[in-house]
C-alpha positions in Angstrom: 22.4 -16.3 -19.2 23.8 -16.8 -22.8 25.1 -13.6 -24.7 23.4 -13.8 -28.1 25.6 -12.3 -30.9 23.3 -12.9 -33.4 20.7 -10.3 -32.8 20.2 -7.9 -35.6 18.0 -4.6 -35.2 16.5 -3.7 -38.7 15.3 -0.5 -40.2 12.6 -0.6 -42.6 11.5 1.5 -45.6 8.3 1.4 -47.9 8.2 3.1 -51.1 5.3 3.1 -54.0 6.7 3.1 -57.3 5.5 2.5 -61.0 4.8 -1.3 -61.8 7.4 -0.9 -64.6 10.0 0.6 -62.2 9.9 -2.2 -59.5 12.9 -4.1 -60.8 15.1 -1.3 -61.0 14.3 0.0 -57.5 14.8 -3.4 -56.1 18.2 -4.1 -57.8 19.5 -0.4 -56.8 18.3 -0.7 -53.3 19.9 -4.0 -52.7 23.2 -2.2 -53.2 22.6 -0.2 -50.1 21.8 -3.0 -47.9 18.1 -3.3 -48.3 16.5 -6.4 -48.6 12.9 -6.7 -50.2 10.5 -8.4 -47.8 7.1 -7.6 -49.4 5.4 -6.0 -52.5 1.7 -5.3 -52.8 -0.6 -3.3 -55.2 -1.8 0.2 -54.1 -5.0 -0.1 -51.9 -4.2 -3.8 -51.2 -6.2 -4.8 -48.0 -5.4 -8.1 -46.3 -8.4 -10.6 -46.4 -8.7 -11.3 -42.8 -12.0 -11.9 -41.0 -10.8 -9.8 -38.0 -9.0 -7.1 -39.9 -10.4 -3.6 -39.3 -9.0 -0.9 -41.8 -7.8 2.3 -39.9 -8.3 4.2 -43.1 -9.3 3.2 -46.6 -7.3 3.9 -49.8 -9.4 5.3 -52.7 -9.0 3.7 -56.0 -7.4 6.2 -58.4 -6.2 5.0 -62.1 -2.6 5.9 -60.8 -3.1 3.1 -58.0 -3.4 0.5 -60.9 0.0 1.4 -62.1 1.8 1.5 -58.7 3.2 -1.2 -56.4 4.2 -0.7 -52.7 7.6 -2.0 -51.8 9.0 -3.0 -48.4 12.5 -3.2 -47.6 14.5 -3.8 -44.4 18.4 -3.7 -43.5 20.4 -4.1 -40.7 20.6 -0.8 -38.6 24.2 -1.3 -37.8 25.9 -1.3 -41.2 29.1 0.4 -41.7 29.6 3.8 -43.1 25.8 4.6 -42.7 26.1 8.3 -43.6 27.9 7.7 -46.5 25.7 5.0 -47.9 22.5 7.4 -47.1 24.0 10.0 -49.2 24.7 7.7 -52.1 21.2 6.2 -51.6 19.6 9.8 -51.8 21.6 10.4 -55.0 20.4 7.3 -56.5 16.9 7.8 -55.7 16.9 11.4 -56.9 18.4 10.0 -60.2 15.7 7.4 -60.6 13.0 9.9 -59.6 14.1 12.4 -62.4 13.9 9.4 -64.8 10.3 9.1 -63.8 9.9 12.9 -64.1 11.4 12.9 -67.6 9.2 10.2 -68.8 6.0 11.8 -67.5 7.0 15.2 -69.0 7.5 13.4 -72.3 4.4 11.7 -72.1 2.5 14.8 -71.0 3.7 16.8 -74.1 3.1 14.2 -76.6 -0.5 13.7 -75.0 -1.1 17.4 -75.0 -0.1 18.2 -78.8 -2.2 15.3 -79.8 -5.3 16.2 -77.7 -5.0 19.8 -78.6 -5.0 18.9 -82.4 -8.0 16.6 -81.9 -10.0 19.4 -80.0 -9.2 21.9 -82.6 -10.6 19.2 -85.2 -13.5 18.8 -83.0 -14.2 22.7 -83.0 -14.2 22.4 -86.7 -16.7 19.7 -86.7 -19.0 21.6 -84.4 -18.7 24.7 -86.5 -19.4 22.6 -89.6 -22.8 21.2 -88.1 -23.8 24.8 -87.3 -23.2 25.8 -90.7 -25.2 22.8 -92.0 -28.2 23.5 -89.9 -27.8 27.3 -91.1 -27.9 26.0 -94.7 -24.6 26.8 -95.4 -23.5 23.6 -96.9 -20.6 24.3 -98.7 -18.9 26.1 -95.8 -20.1 23.1 -93.6 -18.5 20.5 -95.9 -15.2 22.3 -95.9 -15.2 22.8 -92.2 -16.1 18.9 -91.7 -13.2 18.1 -93.9 -10.8 20.3 -91.8 -12.3 18.7 -88.5 -11.6 15.2 -89.8 -8.2 16.1 -90.9 -7.7 17.6 -87.4 -8.7 14.5 -85.9 -6.6 12.4 -88.1 -3.4 14.6 -87.4 -4.0 14.3 -83.8 -4.4 10.4 -84.0 -1.3 9.8 -86.3 0.8 12.6 -84.4 0.7 10.9 -81.0 2.9 8.0 -82.4 5.3 10.3 -84.4 5.7 13.1 -81.6 6.0 10.2 -79.0 8.9 8.6 -80.9 10.6 12.0 -81.2 10.3 12.8 -77.4 11.8 9.1 -76.7 14.7 10.0 -78.9 15.1 13.5 -77.4 15.1 12.1 -73.8 16.9 8.8 -74.1 20.2 10.7 -73.5 18.9 12.4 -70.5 17.6 9.2 -69.0 20.6 7.1 -69.7 22.7 10.1 -67.8 20.5 9.6 -64.8 20.8 5.8 -64.9 24.5 6.2 -64.9 24.5 8.3 -61.9 22.2 5.9 -60.2 24.4 2.9 -61.2 27.6 4.8 -60.1 26.0 5.5 -56.6 25.0 1.9 -56.3 28.5 0.7 -57.2 30.0 3.2 -54.5 27.7 1.8 -52.0 28.3 -1.7 -52.8 32.2 -1.2 -52.3 31.5 0.5 -48.9 29.2 -2.5 -47.7 31.8 -5.1 -49.0 
């Protein structure tokens, strides 16, 4: 009986990330010994004649923005506990980047929508005043409503730029933490 020294036992990992974060996750996780083996869109079902889904994934709008990544690595890597700690540190930093971006987008959208809704309220009141034969007040409220819509529309870009400038240093700080953890893990694996 021959002794096979080429045997490798693998561990597997599956994560769901936003479409625009695929490359950074792939690059970072490769420094922890992970190798990308598959990626597919959320809700993907194989097109096999004898495939019976165990459960179905409902399509949500977020599903169009996410991709599932599957990785594998050797179970017997050296310094595994240290590498796992560094990996958790890296993943926490990458997760906080996503959180910062979502908060920035939500704030921008909230301000713009709020201003637009106030404009719509003015327009609704203007219509009521037109029907009540208060044309002068109706015209003034209609003008305020249209101005509110315009402010909401144009403020989205302006506030978005301001939020990007404010969150950029925090994002860069988290990227440095992630890259530092990747570098340390790479040195441990070398």
